[in-house]
C-alpha positions in Angstrom: 32.3 -162.4 -8.4 30.6 -162.2 -4.9 28.1 -164.7 -3.6 25.3 -162.7 -1.7 23.0 -165.6 -0.8 22.1 -169.1 -1.4 18.5 -170.6 -0.8 18.0 -174.4 -0.8 14.5 -175.7 -1.2 12.7 -179.1 -1.5 9.0 -179.4 -1.5 7.5 -177.0 1.0 10.7 -176.7 2.9 13.5 -174.1 2.3 16.6 -172.6 4.0 18.3 -169.4 3.0 21.8 -168.3 4.0 23.0 -164.6 3.5 26.7 -164.0 3.0 28.7 -160.9 3.7 30.7 -159.2 1.1 34.1 -159.3 2.9 34.6 -162.4 4.9 32.5 -165.5 5.8 33.4 -168.3 8.2 31.2 -171.4 8.1 31.6 -173.2 11.5 30.0 -175.4 14.1 31.0 -176.5 17.6 30.1 -180.1 16.8 30.6 -182.4 13.8 28.0 -183.4 11.3 26.0 -180.1 11.4 26.1 -179.4 7.6 29.2 -177.4 6.8 30.4 -179.6 4.1 26.9 -180.0 2.8 26.4 -176.3 2.5 29.7 -175.8 0.7 28.7 -178.5 -1.8 25.4 -176.9 -2.3 27.2 -173.7 -3.2 29.4 -175.4 -5.8 26.3 -177.4 -7.1 24.5 -174.0 -7.4 27.4 -172.7 -9.6 27.2 -175.6 -12.0 29.6 -178.1 -10.7 28.8 -181.8 -10.7 29.2 -182.5 -7.0 28.3 -185.8 -5.1 26.0 -185.1 -2.1 27.0 -185.7 1.5 25.7 -188.8 3.3 22.1 -188.5 4.3 21.2 -185.7 1.7 20.2 -187.9 -1.1 20.3 -186.9 -4.7 21.0 -183.1 -5.3 18.5 -183.3 -8.1 15.5 -183.3 -5.7 16.5 -179.8 -4.5 16.1 -176.4 -6.0 19.1 -174.1 -5.5 18.9 -170.4 -6.0 22.2 -168.4 -5.8 22.3 -164.5 -5.8 25.7 -163.2 -7.1 27.2 -159.7 -7.8 29.3 -159.7 -11.0 30.8 -156.4 -12.1 28.5 -154.4 -9.7 25.4 -156.2 -11.2 23.1 -158.6 -9.5 22.8 -162.0 -11.2 20.4 -164.8 -10.3 21.2 -168.6 -10.7 18.4 -171.0 -10.5 19.5 -174.7 -10.5 16.9 -177.4 -11.1 18.4 -180.8 -11.8 20.7 -180.7 -14.9 19.7 -177.1 -15.9 20.6 -173.7 -14.6 18.9 -170.6 -15.5 21.0 -167.3 -15.3 19.0 -164.2 -15.0 19.9 -160.4 -14.7 18.1 -157.1 -15.4 18.4 -157.5 -19.2 18.7 -161.2 -20.1 17.7 -164.8 -19.1 19.4 -167.9 -20.4 19.2 -171.5 -19.6 22.3 -173.7 -19.6 22.1 -177.6 -19.7 24.6 -179.4 -17.7 27.2 -180.9 -17.9 27.5 -180.0 -21.6 27.3 -176.2 -21.1 29.0 -176.0 -17.6 32.1 -174.1 -18.9 30.1 -171.7 -21.0 28.2 -170.8 -17.8 31.3 -170.6 -15.6 33.0 -168.5 -18.1 30.4 -165.8 -17.6 30.5 -166.3 -13.8 34.2 -166.2 -13.2 35.2 -164.0 -16.2 37.6 -166.6 -17.5 37.5 -167.8 -21.1 40.3 -170.2 -21.3 39.0 -173.8 -21.2 42.1 -175.3 -19.6 41.7 -172.9 -16.6 38.1 -173.6 -16.3 38.5 -177.3 -16.3 41.1 -177.1 -13.5 39.7 -174.2 -11.5 37.9 -176.1 -8.8 41.1 -177.5 -7.2 42.5 -173.9 -6.8 39.9 -172.9 -4.3 38.2 -176.1 -2.9 39.7 -178.9 -0.9 37.3 -181.7 0.0 37.6 -183.3 3.5 36.9 -186.7 2.3 39.7 -186.8 -0.2 42.0 -183.8 0.5 44.9 -183.0 -1.9 46.3 -186.4 -1.8 48.3 -185.4 -4.9 49.5 -181.8 -5.4 49.7 -181.9 -9.2 46.9 -184.3 -10.5 44.1 -186.4 -9.6 40.5 -186.3 -8.5 39.3 -183.3 -6.5 35.8 -184.4 -5.8 33.4 -186.7 -7.8 34.6 -186.7 -11.4 36.3 -183.2 -11.1 39.9 -183.7 -11.8 43.1 -181.5 -11.6 46.1 -181.4 -14.0 48.7 -178.9 -13.2 50.3 -179.0 -16.8 46.9 -178.0 -18.4 46.3 -175.4 -15.7 49.8 -173.6 -16.1 49.3 -174.0 -19.9 45.9 -172.0 -19.5 47.6 -169.3 -17.3 50.4 -169.0 -19.7 48.2 -168.5 -22.7 50.3 -170.9 -24.8 49.2 -174.0 -26.7 51.2 -176.8 -25.4 49.3 -179.5 -27.3 52.3 -180.3 -29.6 54.5 -180.8 -26.5 52.0 -183.1 -24.8 51.9 -185.2 -28.1 55.6 -185.4 -28.2 55.8 -186.5 -24.6 53.2 -189.1 -25.0 54.9 -190.4 -28.2 58.3 -190.6 -26.3 56.5 -192.4 -23.5 55.2 -195.0 -25.7 58.7 -195.5 -27.2 60.1 -196.0 -23.6 57.5 -198.7 -23.0 58.2 -200.4 -26.1 62.0 -200.6 -25.5 61.4 -201.7 -21.8 59.3 -204.6 -23.1 62.0 -205.5 -25.7 64.5 -205.4 -22.8 62.4 -207.9 -20.8 62.4 -210.2 -23.7 66.1 -210.0 -24.3 66.9 -210.7 -20.6 65.4 -214.1 -21.0 68.1 -215.1 -23.5 71.7 -215.8 -22.8 73.5 -215.5 -26.1 76.3 -212.9 -26.7 74.4 -211.3 -29.4 71.4 -210.8 -27.2 73.5 -209.3 -24.4 74.8 -206.7 -26.9 71.1 -206.0 -27.8 70.3 -205.5 -24.1 73.1 -202.9 -23.8 71.8 -201.1 -26.8 68.2 -201.2 -25.6 69.4 -199.7 -22.3 71.1 -196.8 -24.2 68.0 -196.2 -26.3 65.8 -196.0 -23.1 68.3 -193.5 -21.4 68.2 -191.3 -24.5 64.4 -191.4 -24.7 64.1 -190.5 -20.9 66.5 -187.6 -21.5 64.5 -186.4 -24.5 61.2 -186.7 -22.6 62.5 -184.6 -19.7 
């Protein structure tokens, strides 16, 4: 997928940016000139739920048109509020957001695996307000999240649902035994001291199984 241009309009005002096919550098010699805003408008035009930068207001009051090249064919994206119209020479389809976000992006990126699509944004975008404060999970921007286990699962093509279920189950057992341990530590009887030792062994075994 190649982004050829993006046009942003509101009322009778509009601004269009044409991009090159090989390399594009968005820069300014001073701060607060709209670099981050332009990048967020591009992501917004591709169907992402992105918060606007300060001073822009609601993205919903803007119309965003993005022209793409996908498999050597020109594609037009027209975003108005919570809907995007995808147009090409042969077809036109409207996608409602956020319900059909991944269906749209599967066509744009040529990726069908939902786990990859759900985590793809963090692979190519780092927001200056948040950055990658955590390298394996957390919020990227807005409500867009990243989870490295799900991403790798999608890349491997393996269904790890059962493993995640077992891991959560063991985590619950560990929490249960730690709570029992706290209760036992309040007592001083010999029998309870033996119980504490046994509980510690159970926790150690569960942590080993979880790993």
